[in-house]
mmJSON file of the N, C-alpha and C atoms, coordinates in Angstrom:
{"data_MODEL":{"atom_site":{
"group_PDB":["ATOM","ATOM","ATOM","ATOM","ATOM","ATOM","ATOM","ATOM","ATOM","ATOM","ATOM","ATOM","ATOM","ATOM","ATOM","ATOM","ATOM","ATOM","ATOM","ATOM","ATOM","ATOM","ATOM","ATOM","ATOM","ATOM","ATOM","ATOM","ATOM","ATOM","ATOM","ATOM","ATOM","ATOM","ATOM","ATOM","ATOM","ATOM","ATOM","ATOM","ATOM","ATOM","ATOM","ATOM","ATOM","ATOM","ATOM","ATOM","ATOM","ATOM","ATOM","ATOM","ATOM","ATOM","ATOM","ATOM","ATOM","ATOM","ATOM","ATOM","ATOM","ATOM","ATOM","ATOM","ATOM","ATOM","ATOM","ATOM","ATOM","ATOM","ATOM","ATOM","ATOM","ATOM","ATOM","ATOM","ATOM","ATOM","ATOM","ATOM","ATOM","ATOM","ATOM","ATOM","ATOM","ATOM","ATOM","ATOM","ATOM","ATOM","ATOM","ATOM","ATOM","ATOM","ATOM","ATOM","ATOM","ATOM","ATOM","ATOM","ATOM","ATOM","ATOM","ATOM","ATOM","ATOM","ATOM","ATOM","ATOM","ATOM","ATOM","ATOM","ATOM","ATOM","ATOM","ATOM","ATOM","ATOM","ATOM","ATOM","ATOM","ATOM","ATOM","ATOM","ATOM","ATOM","ATOM","ATOM","ATOM","ATOM","ATOM","ATOM","ATOM","ATOM","ATOM","ATOM","ATOM","ATOM","ATOM","ATOM","ATOM","ATOM","ATOM","ATOM","ATOM","ATOM","ATOM","ATOM","ATOM","ATOM","ATOM","ATOM","ATOM","ATOM","ATOM","ATOM","ATOM","ATOM","ATOM","ATOM","ATOM","ATOM","ATOM","ATOM","ATOM","ATOM","ATOM","ATOM","ATOM","ATOM","ATOM","ATOM","ATOM","ATOM","ATOM","ATOM","ATOM","ATOM","ATOM","ATOM","ATOM","ATOM","ATOM","ATOM","ATOM","ATOM","ATOM","ATOM","ATOM","ATOM","ATOM","ATOM","ATOM","ATOM","ATOM"],
"id":[1,2,3,4,5,6,7,8,9,10,11,12,13,14,15,16,17,18,19,20,21,22,23,24,25,26,27,28,29,30,31,32,33,34,35,36,37,38,39,40,41,42,43,44,45,46,47,48,49,50,51,52,53,54,55,56,57,58,59,60,61,62,63,64,65,66,67,68,69,70,71,72,73,74,75,76,77,78,79,80,81,82,83,84,85,86,87,88,89,90,91,92,93,94,95,96,97,98,99,100,101,102,103,104,105,106,107,108,109,110,111,112,113,114,115,116,117,118,119,120,121,122,123,124,125,126,127,128,129,130,131,132,133,134,135,136,137,138,139,140,141,142,143,144,145,146,147,148,149,150,151,152,153,154,155,156,157,158,159,160,161,162,163,164,165,166,167,168,169,170,171,172,173,174,175,176,177,178,179,180,181,182,183,184,185,186,187,188,189,190,191,192,193,194,195],
"type_symbol":["N","C","C","N","C","C","N","C","C","N","C","C","N","C","C","N","C","C","N","C","C","N","C","C","N","C","C","N","C","C","N","C","C","N","C","C","N","C","C","N","C","C","N","C","C","N","C","C","N","C","C","N","C","C","N","C","C","N","C","C","N","C","C","N","C","C","N","C","C","N","C","C","N","C","C","N","C","C","N","C","C","N","C","C","N","C","C","N","C","C","N","C","C","N","C","C","N","C","C","N","C","C","N","C","C","N","C","C","N","C","C","N","C","C","N","C","C","N","C","C","N","C","C","N","C","C","N","C","C","N","C","C","N","C","C","N","C","C","N","C","C","N","C","C","N","C","C","N","C","C","N","C","C","N","C","C","N","C","C","N","C","C","N","C","C","N","C","C","N","C","C","N","C","C","N","C","C","N","C","C","N","C","C","N","C","C","N","C","C","N","C","C","N","C","C"],
"label_atom_id":["N","CA","C","N","CA","C","N","CA","C","N","CA","C","N","CA","C","N","CA","C","N","CA","C","N","CA","C","N","CA","C","N","CA","C","N","CA","C","N","CA","C","N","CA","C","N","CA","C","N","CA","C","N","CA","C","N","CA","C","N","CA","C","N","CA","C","N","CA","C","N","CA","C","N","CA","C","N","CA","C","N","CA","C","N","CA","C","N","CA","C","N","CA","C","N","CA","C","N","CA","C","N","CA","C","N","CA","C","N","CA","C","N","CA","C","N","CA","C","N","CA","C","N","CA","C","N","CA","C","N","CA","C","N","CA","C","N","CA","C","N","CA","C","N","CA","C","N","CA","C","N","CA","C","N","CA","C","N","CA","C","N","CA","C","N","CA","C","N","CA","C","N","CA","C","N","CA","C","N","CA","C","N","CA","C","N","CA","C","N","CA","C","N","CA","C","N","CA","C","N","CA","C","N","CA","C","N","CA","C","N","CA","C","N","CA","C","N","CA","C","N","CA","C","N","CA","C"],
"label_alt_id":[null,null,null,null,null,null,null,null,null,null,null,null,null,null,null,null,null,null,null,null,null,null,null,null,null,null,null,null,null,null,null,null,null,null,null,null,null,null,null,null,null,null,null,null,null,null,null,null,null,null,null,null,null,null,null,null,null,null,null,null,null,null,null,null,null,null,null,null,null,null,null,null,null,null,null,null,null,null,null,null,null,null,null,null,null,null,null,null,null,null,null,null,null,null,null,null,null,null,null,null,null,null,null,null,null,null,null,null,null,null,null,null,null,null,null,null,null,null,null,null,null,null,null,null,null,null,null,null,null,null,null,null,null,null,null,null,null,null,null,null,null,null,null,null,null,null,null,null,null,null,null,null,null,null,null,null,null,null,null,null,null,null,null,null,null,null,null,null,null,null,null,null,null,null,null,null,null,null,null,null,null,null,null,null,null,null,null,null,null,null,null,null,null,null,null],
"label_comp_id":["MET","MET","MET","LYS","LYS","LYS","LYS","LYS","LYS","ARG","ARG","ARG","GLU","GLU","GLU","ALA","ALA","ALA","MET","MET","MET","VAL","VAL","VAL","TRP","TRP","TRP","SER","SER","SER","LEU","LEU","LEU","SER","SER","SER","GLN","GLN","GLN","ARG","ARG","ARG","PHE","PHE","PHE","LYS","LYS","LYS","ASP","ASP","ASP","CYS","CYS","CYS","LYS","LYS","LYS","LEU","LEU","LEU","LEU","LEU","LEU","THR","THR","THR","PRO","PRO","PRO","PRO","PRO","PRO","LEU","LEU","LEU","LEU","LEU","LEU","GLY","GLY","GLY","TYR","TYR","TYR","ASP","ASP","ASP","ARG","ARG","ARG","GLN","GLN","GLN","ARG","ARG","ARG","ASP","ASP","ASP","ALA","ALA","ALA","ALA","ALA","ALA","GLY","GLY","GLY","ASN","ASN","ASN","TYR","TYR","TYR","ILE","ILE","ILE","LYS","LYS","LYS","TYR","TYR","TYR","ALA","ALA","ALA","PRO","PRO","PRO","LEU","LEU","LEU","LYS","LYS","LYS","VAL","VAL","VAL","ASN","ASN","ASN","GLU","GLU","GLU","SER","SER","SER","GLU","GLU","GLU","ALA","ALA","ALA","ASN","ASN","ASN","ILE","ILE","ILE","VAL","VAL","VAL","ARG","ARG","ARG","PHE","PHE","PHE","ILE","ILE","ILE","HIS","HIS","HIS","VAL","VAL","VAL","ASP","ASP","ASP","GLU","GLU","GLU","ASP","ASP","ASP","GLU","GLU","GLU","VAL","VAL","VAL","ALA","ALA","ALA"],
"label_asym_id":["A","A","A","A","A","A","A","A","A","A","A","A","A","A","A","A","A","A","A","A","A","A","A","A","A","A","A","A","A","A","A","A","A","A","A","A","A","A","A","A","A","A","A","A","A","A","A","A","A","A","A","A","A","A","A","A","A","A","A","A","A","A","A","A","A","A","A","A","A","A","A","A","A","A","A","A","A","A","A","A","A","A","A","A","A","A","A","A","A","A","A","A","A","A","A","A","A","A","A","A","A","A","A","A","A","A","A","A","A","A","A","A","A","A","A","A","A","A","A","A","A","A","A","A","A","A","A","A","A","A","A","A","A","A","A","A","A","A","A","A","A","A","A","A","A","A","A","A","A","A","A","A","A","A","A","A","A","A","A","A","A","A","A","A","A","A","A","A","A","A","A","A","A","A","A","A","A","A","A","A","A","A","A","A","A","A","A","A","A","A","A","A","A","A","A"],
"label_entity_id":["1","1","1","1","1","1","1","1","1","1","1","1","1","1","1","1","1","1","1","1","1","1","1","1","1","1","1","1","1","1","1","1","1","1","1","1","1","1","1","1","1","1","1","1","1","1","1","1","1","1","1","1","1","1","1","1","1","1","1","1","1","1","1","1","1","1","1","1","1","1","1","1","1","1","1","1","1","1","1","1","1","1","1","1","1","1","1","1","1","1","1","1","1","1","1","1","1","1","1","1","1","1","1","1","1","1","1","1","1","1","1","1","1","1","1","1","1","1","1","1","1","1","1","1","1","1","1","1","1","1","1","1","1","1","1","1","1","1","1","1","1","1","1","1","1","1","1","1","1","1","1","1","1","1","1","1","1","1","1","1","1","1","1","1","1","1","1","1","1","1","1","1","1","1","1","1","1","1","1","1","1","1","1","1","1","1","1","1","1","1","1","1","1","1","1"],
"label_seq_id":[1,1,1,2,2,2,3,3,3,4,4,4,5,5,5,6,6,6,7,7,7,8,8,8,9,9,9,10,10,10,11,11,11,12,12,12,13,13,13,14,14,14,15,15,15,16,16,16,17,17,17,18,18,18,19,19,19,20,20,20,21,21,21,22,22,22,23,23,23,24,24,24,25,25,25,26,26,26,27,27,27,28,28,28,29,29,29,30,30,30,31,31,31,32,32,32,33,33,33,34,34,34,35,35,35,36,36,36,37,37,37,38,38,38,39,39,39,40,40,40,41,41,41,42,42,42,43,43,43,44,44,44,45,45,45,46,46,46,47,47,47,48,48,48,49,49,49,50,50,50,51,51,51,52,52,52,53,53,53,54,54,54,55,55,55,56,56,56,57,57,57,58,58,58,59,59,59,60,60,60,61,61,61,62,62,62,63,63,63,64,64,64,65,65,65],
"pdbx_PDB_ins_code":[null,null,null,null,null,null,null,null,null,null,null,null,null,null,null,null,null,null,null,null,null,null,null,null,null,null,null,null,null,null,null,null,null,null,null,null,null,null,null,null,null,null,null,null,null,null,null,null,null,null,null,null,null,null,null,null,null,null,null,null,null,null,null,null,null,null,null,null,null,null,null,null,null,null,null,null,null,null,null,null,null,null,null,null,null,null,null,null,null,null,null,null,null,null,null,null,null,null,null,null,null,null,null,null,null,null,null,null,null,null,null,null,null,null,null,null,null,null,null,null,null,null,null,null,null,null,null,null,null,null,null,null,null,null,null,null,null,null,null,null,null,null,null,null,null,null,null,null,null,null,null,null,null,null,null,null,null,null,null,null,null,null,null,null,null,null,null,null,null,null,null,null,null,null,null,null,null,null,null,null,null,null,null,null,null,null,null,null,null,null,null,null,null,null,null],
"Cartn_x":[-2.874,-2.165,-0.955,0.173,1.381,1.335,2.107,2.142,2.497,3.512,3.943,2.813,2.129,1.016,-0.091,-0.366,-1.399,-1.025,0.242,0.685,0.657,1.105,1.079,-0.365,-1.273,-2.676,-3.226,-2.892,-3.366,-2.879,-1.608,-1.067,-1.75,-1.957,-2.632,-4.033,-4.768,-6.123,-6.114,-5.165,-5.097,-4.818,-3.876,-3.588,-4.79,-5.448,-6.627,-7.742,-7.889,-8.919,-8.454,-7.241,-6.669,-6.582,-6.206,-6.042,-4.563,-4.285,-2.907,-2.378,-1.11,-0.472,0.316,0.289,1.067,0.179,0.747,-0.028,-0.197,-1.092,-1.243,0.068,0.362,1.589,1.368,2.235,2.15,2.45,1.567,1.771,1.006,0.338,-0.42,-1.788,-2.744,-4.073,-4.328,-5.0,-5.407,-6.842,-7.137,-8.481,-9.425,-10.692,-11.73,-12.832,-13.518,-14.658,-15.915,-17.063,-18.316,-18.736,-18.319,-18.662,-17.704,-16.663,-15.706,-14.514,-14.415,-13.265,-12.121,-10.911,-9.759,-9.734,-9.353,-9.203,-7.806,-7.739,-6.509,-5.303,-5.422,-4.257,-4.348,-5.168,-5.278,-3.998,-3.587,-2.388,-2.631,-1.578,-1.674,-1.793,-2.533,-2.667,-1.939,-1.22,-0.474,-1.457,-1.264,-2.028,-1.129,-1.406,-0.493,-0.229,-1.233,-0.997,-0.029,-0.139,0.802,2.131,2.095,3.325,4.276,3.729,4.586,5.377,4.771,5.463,6.612,6.336,7.361,8.501,8.177,9.227,10.082,9.441,10.167,11.128,10.674,11.504,12.712,12.509,13.561,14.296,14.152,14.848,16.357,17.091,18.555,19.08,20.016,20.557,21.158,21.709,22.28,21.207,19.975,18.89,18.428,18.608,18.148,19.092,20.364,21.371,21.383],
"Cartn_y":[-30.165,-29.009,-28.738,-28.524,-28.234,-26.807,-26.568,-25.245,-24.162,-24.411,-23.43,-23.113,-24.138,-23.936,-23.11,-23.388,-22.651,-21.178,-20.901,-19.518,-18.782,-19.443,-18.822,-18.527,-19.456,-19.248,-18.067,-18.009,-16.929,-15.568,-15.479,-14.216,-13.84,-14.808,-14.547,-13.985,-14.599,-14.133,-12.716,-12.442,-11.1,-10.05,-10.327,-9.371,-9.211,-10.32,-10.289,-9.45,-9.544,-8.797,-7.404,-7.01,-5.687,-5.449,-6.473,-6.336,-6.135,-5.139,-4.869,-5.954,-6.196,-7.205,-6.571,-5.253,-4.577,-4.234,-4.256,-3.865,-2.342,-1.826,-0.372,0.257,1.451,2.142,2.962,2.79,3.572,5.025,5.926,7.352,7.884,6.997,7.422,6.758,7.437,6.885,6.854,5.802,5.711,6.202,6.942,7.476,6.387,6.504,5.559,6.307,5.598,6.182,6.032,6.468,6.439,5.024,4.027,2.63,2.003,2.742,2.223,1.516,1.507,0.886,1.881,1.368,2.245,2.827,4.103,4.753,4.407,3.769,3.13,4.067,5.214,6.09,7.381,7.404,8.601,8.776,10.016,10.23,9.829,9.404,9.068,10.353,10.294,11.443,11.132,12.122,11.938,11.837,10.822,10.641,11.169,12.382,13.071,12.303,11.654,10.939,9.775,9.092,8.006,8.557,9.681,10.271,10.659,11.083,11.428,10.211,9.044,7.814,7.541,7.688,7.458,8.449,9.706,10.725,10.368,9.897,9.516,8.358,7.38,6.224,6.64,7.596,7.959,9.242,9.693,10.917,10.669,11.642,11.572,11.899,11.11,11.325,12.72,13.296,14.636,15.69,15.433,16.38,16.38,15.264,15.143,15.874,15.811,16.383,17.876],
"Cartn_z":[-7.029,-7.552,-6.656,-7.269,-6.511,-5.98,-4.937,-4.302,-5.322,-6.153,-7.142,-8.12,-8.577,-9.511,-8.864,-7.608,-6.887,-6.753,-6.466,-6.311,-7.645,-8.704,-10.035,-10.431,-10.18,-10.495,-9.694,-8.405,-7.546,-8.05,-8.397,-8.923,-10.23,-11.099,-12.373,-12.139,-11.213,-10.914,-10.347,-9.448,-8.857,-9.917,-10.816,-11.879,-12.799,-13.103,-13.967,-13.346,-12.012,-11.295,-10.876,-11.29,-10.969,-9.457,-8.716,-7.269,-6.953,-6.114,-5.74,-4.812,-4.9,-4.059,-2.922,-2.836,-1.81,-0.615,0.569,1.745,1.757,2.571,2.682,3.146,2.638,3.009,4.27,5.252,6.482,6.146,6.534,6.306,5.106,4.368,3.184,3.162,2.541,2.311,0.815,0.361,-1.038,-1.148,-2.198,-2.397,-2.89,-2.499,-2.915,-3.66,-4.527,-5.233,-4.375,-4.908,-4.153,-3.768,-4.556,-4.263,-3.251,-2.865,-1.89,-2.489,-3.815,-4.484,-4.591,-4.532,-4.691,-6.097,-6.193,-7.49,-7.987,-9.128,-9.599,-9.659,-10.306,-10.494,-9.701,-8.673,-7.839,-7.021,-6.828,-6.012,-4.555,-3.909,-2.483,-1.685,-0.583,0.307,1.608,2.121,3.363,4.528,5.354,6.582,7.7,8.159,9.079,10.371,10.934,12.194,11.984,10.86,10.558,10.054,9.353,8.815,9.943,11.072,12.213,12.697,12.639,13.025,12.052,10.762,9.741,9.913,10.157,10.368,11.586,12.653,13.852,13.565,12.81,12.48,11.655,10.747,9.796,10.157,11.392,11.789,11.807,11.337,11.313,12.717,13.202,14.563,14.708,13.635,13.716,13.968,13.521,13.726,15.185,15.873,17.261,18.21,17.959,18.869,18.893],
"occupancy":[1.0,1.0,1.0,1.0,1.0,1.0,1.0,1.0,1.0,1.0,1.0,1.0,1.0,1.0,1.0,1.0,1.0,1.0,1.0,1.0,1.0,1.0,1.0,1.0,1.0,1.0,1.0,1.0,1.0,1.0,1.0,1.0,1.0,1.0,1.0,1.0,1.0,1.0,1.0,1.0,1.0,1.0,1.0,1.0,1.0,1.0,1.0,1.0,1.0,1.0,1.0,1.0,1.0,1.0,1.0,1.0,1.0,1.0,1.0,1.0,1.0,1.0,1.0,1.0,1.0,1.0,1.0,1.0,1.0,1.0,1.0,1.0,1.0,1.0,1.0,1.0,1.0,1.0,1.0,1.0,1.0,1.0,1.0,1.0,1.0,1.0,1.0,1.0,1.0,1.0,1.0,1.0,1.0,1.0,1.0,1.0,1.0,1.0,1.0,1.0,1.0,1.0,1.0,1.0,1.0,1.0,1.0,1.0,1.0,1.0,1.0,1.0,1.0,1.0,1.0,1.0,1.0,1.0,1.0,1.0,1.0,1.0,1.0,1.0,1.0,1.0,1.0,1.0,1.0,1.0,1.0,1.0,1.0,1.0,1.0,1.0,1.0,1.0,1.0,1.0,1.0,1.0,1.0,1.0,1.0,1.0,1.0,1.0,1.0,1.0,1.0,1.0,1.0,1.0,1.0,1.0,1.0,1.0,1.0,1.0,1.0,1.0,1.0,1.0,1.0,1.0,1.0,1.0,1.0,1.0,1.0,1.0,1.0,1.0,1.0,1.0,1.0,1.0,1.0,1.0,1.0,1.0,1.0,1.0,1.0,1.0,1.0,1.0,1.0,1.0,1.0,1.0,1.0,1.0,1.0],
"B_iso_or_equiv":[0.0,0.0,0.0,0.0,0.0,0.0,0.0,0.0,0.0,0.0,0.0,0.0,0.0,0.0,0.0,0.0,0.0,0.0,0.0,0.0,0.0,0.0,0.0,0.0,0.0,0.0,0.0,0.0,0.0,0.0,0.0,0.0,0.0,0.0,0.0,0.0,0.0,0.0,0.0,0.0,0.0,0.0,0.0,0.0,0.0,0.0,0.0,0.0,0.0,0.0,0.0,0.0,0.0,0.0,0.0,0.0,0.0,0.0,0.0,0.0,0.0,0.0,0.0,0.0,0.0,0.0,0.0,0.0,0.0,0.0,0.0,0.0,0.0,0.0,0.0,0.0,0.0,0.0,0.0,0.0,0.0,0.0,0.0,0.0,0.0,0.0,0.0,0.0,0.0,0.0,0.0,0.0,0.0,0.0,0.0,0.0,0.0,0.0,0.0,0.0,0.0,0.0,0.0,0.0,0.0,0.0,0.0,0.0,0.0,0.0,0.0,0.0,0.0,0.0,0.0,0.0,0.0,0.0,0.0,0.0,0.0,0.0,0.0,0.0,0.0,0.0,0.0,0.0,0.0,0.0,0.0,0.0,0.0,0.0,0.0,0.0,0.0,0.0,0.0,0.0,0.0,0.0,0.0,0.0,0.0,0.0,0.0,0.0,0.0,0.0,0.0,0.0,0.0,0.0,0.0,0.0,0.0,0.0,0.0,0.0,0.0,0.0,0.0,0.0,0.0,0.0,0.0,0.0,0.0,0.0,0.0,0.0,0.0,0.0,0.0,0.0,0.0,0.0,0.0,0.0,0.0,0.0,0.0,0.0,0.0,0.0,0.0,0.0,0.0,0.0,0.0,0.0,0.0,0.0,0.0],
"pdbx_formal_charge":[null,null,null,null,null,null,null,null,null,null,null,null,null,null,null,null,null,null,null,null,null,null,null,null,null,null,null,null,null,null,null,null,null,null,null,null,null,null,null,null,null,null,null,null,null,null,null,null,null,null,null,null,null,null,null,null,null,null,null,null,null,null,null,null,null,null,null,null,null,null,null,null,null,null,null,null,null,null,null,null,null,null,null,null,null,null,null,null,null,null,null,null,null,null,null,null,null,null,null,null,null,null,null,null,null,null,null,null,null,null,null,null,null,null,null,null,null,null,null,null,null,null,null,null,null,null,null,null,null,null,null,null,null,null,null,null,null,null,null,null,null,null,null,null,null,null,null,null,null,null,null,null,null,null,null,null,null,null,null,null,null,null,null,null,null,null,null,null,null,null,null,null,null,null,null,null,null,null,null,null,null,null,null,null,null,null,null,null,null,null,null,null,null,null,null],
"auth_seq_id":[1,1,1,2,2,2,3,3,3,4,4,4,5,5,5,6,6,6,7,7,7,8,8,8,9,9,9,10,10,10,11,11,11,12,12,12,13,13,13,14,14,14,15,15,15,16,16,16,17,17,17,18,18,18,19,19,19,20,20,20,21,21,21,22,22,22,23,23,23,24,24,24,25,25,25,26,26,26,27,27,27,28,28,28,29,29,29,30,30,30,31,31,31,32,32,32,33,33,33,34,34,34,35,35,35,36,36,36,37,37,37,38,38,38,39,39,39,40,40,40,41,41,41,42,42,42,43,43,43,44,44,44,45,45,45,46,46,46,47,47,47,48,48,48,49,49,49,50,50,50,51,51,51,52,52,52,53,53,53,54,54,54,55,55,55,56,56,56,57,57,57,58,58,58,59,59,59,60,60,60,61,61,61,62,62,62,63,63,63,64,64,64,65,65,65],
"auth_comp_id":["MET","MET","MET","LYS","LYS","LYS","LYS","LYS","LYS","ARG","ARG","ARG","GLU","GLU","GLU","ALA","ALA","ALA","MET","MET","MET","VAL","VAL","VAL","TRP","TRP","TRP","SER","SER","SER","LEU","LEU","LEU","SER","SER","SER","GLN","GLN","GLN","ARG","ARG","ARG","PHE","PHE","PHE","LYS","LYS","LYS","ASP","ASP","ASP","CYS","CYS","CYS","LYS","LYS","LYS","LEU","LEU","LEU","LEU","LEU","LEU","THR","THR","THR","PRO","PRO","PRO","PRO","PRO","PRO","LEU","LEU","LEU","LEU","LEU","LEU","GLY","GLY","GLY","TYR","TYR","TYR","ASP","ASP","ASP","ARG","ARG","ARG","GLN","GLN","GLN","ARG","ARG","ARG","ASP","ASP","ASP","ALA","ALA","ALA","ALA","ALA","ALA","GLY","GLY","GLY","ASN","ASN","ASN","TYR","TYR","TYR","ILE","ILE","ILE","LYS","LYS","LYS","TYR","TYR","TYR","ALA","ALA","ALA","PRO","PRO","PRO","LEU","LEU","LEU","LYS","LYS","LYS","VAL","VAL","VAL","ASN","ASN","ASN","GLU","GLU","GLU","SER","SER","SER","GLU","GLU","GLU","ALA","ALA","ALA","ASN","ASN","ASN","ILE","ILE","ILE","VAL","VAL","VAL","ARG","ARG","ARG","PHE","PHE","PHE","ILE","ILE","ILE","HIS","HIS","HIS","VAL","VAL","VAL","ASP","ASP","ASP","GLU","GLU","GLU","ASP","ASP","ASP","GLU","GLU","GLU","VAL","VAL","VAL","ALA","ALA","ALA"],
"auth_asym_id":["A","A","A","A","A","A","A","A","A","A","A","A","A","A","A","A","A","A","A","A","A","A","A","A","A","A","A","A","A","A","A","A","A","A","A","A","A","A","A","A","A","A","A","A","A","A","A","A","A","A","A","A","A","A","A","A","A","A","A","A","A","A","A","A","A","A","A","A","A","A","A","A","A","A","A","A","A","A","A","A","A","A","A","A","A","A","A","A","A","A","A","A","A","A","A","A","A","A","A","A","A","A","A","A","A","A","A","A","A","A","A","A","A","A","A","A","A","A","A","A","A","A","A","A","A","A","A","A","A","A","A","A","A","A","A","A","A","A","A","A","A","A","A","A","A","A","A","A","A","A","A","A","A","A","A","A","A","A","A","A","A","A","A","A","A","A","A","A","A","A","A","A","A","A","A","A","A","A","A","A","A","A","A","A","A","A","A","A","A","A","A","A","A","A","A"],
"auth_atom_id":["N","CA","C","N","CA","C","N","CA","C","N","CA","C","N","CA","C","N","CA","C","N","CA","C","N","CA","C","N","CA","C","N","CA","C","N","CA","C","N","CA","C","N","CA","C","N","CA","C","N","CA","C","N","CA","C","N","CA","C","N","CA","C","N","CA","C","N","CA","C","N","CA","C","N","CA","C","N","CA","C","N","CA","C","N","CA","C","N","CA","C","N","CA","C","N","CA","C","N","CA","C","N","CA","C","N","CA","C","N","CA","C","N","CA","C","N","CA","C","N","CA","C","N","CA","C","N","CA","C","N","CA","C","N","CA","C","N","CA","C","N","CA","C","N","CA","C","N","CA","C","N","CA","C","N","CA","C","N","CA","C","N","CA","C","N","CA","C","N","CA","C","N","CA","C","N","CA","C","N","CA","C","N","CA","C","N","CA","C","N","CA","C","N","CA","C","N","CA","C","N","CA","C","N","CA","C","N","CA","C","N","CA","C","N","CA","C","N","CA","C","N","CA","C","N","CA","C"],
"pdbx_PDB_model_num":[1,1,1,1,1,1,1,1,1,1,1,1,1,1,1,1,1,1,1,1,1,1,1,1,1,1,1,1,1,1,1,1,1,1,1,1,1,1,1,1,1,1,1,1,1,1,1,1,1,1,1,1,1,1,1,1,1,1,1,1,1,1,1,1,1,1,1,1,1,1,1,1,1,1,1,1,1,1,1,1,1,1,1,1,1,1,1,1,1,1,1,1,1,1,1,1,1,1,1,1,1,1,1,1,1,1,1,1,1,1,1,1,1,1,1,1,1,1,1,1,1,1,1,1,1,1,1,1,1,1,1,1,1,1,1,1,1,1,1,1,1,1,1,1,1,1,1,1,1,1,1,1,1,1,1,1,1,1,1,1,1,1,1,1,1,1,1,1,1,1,1,1,1,1,1,1,1,1,1,1,1,1,1,1,1,1,1,1,1,1,1,1,1,1,1]
}}}
């Protein structure tokens, strides 16, 4: 199997199994159900300890001065 075919097959399987292809977002948590699976359309919740890091990265230089 060629590399391209393997990647296309892998993507097809992930979509078929409803698995996300994105890494976890820094500053947010995804909700899980009682079985530990992610809830598909649940809103993201802010993770304050990580959100502070994101705010620090994106602070405007004018706000610091």
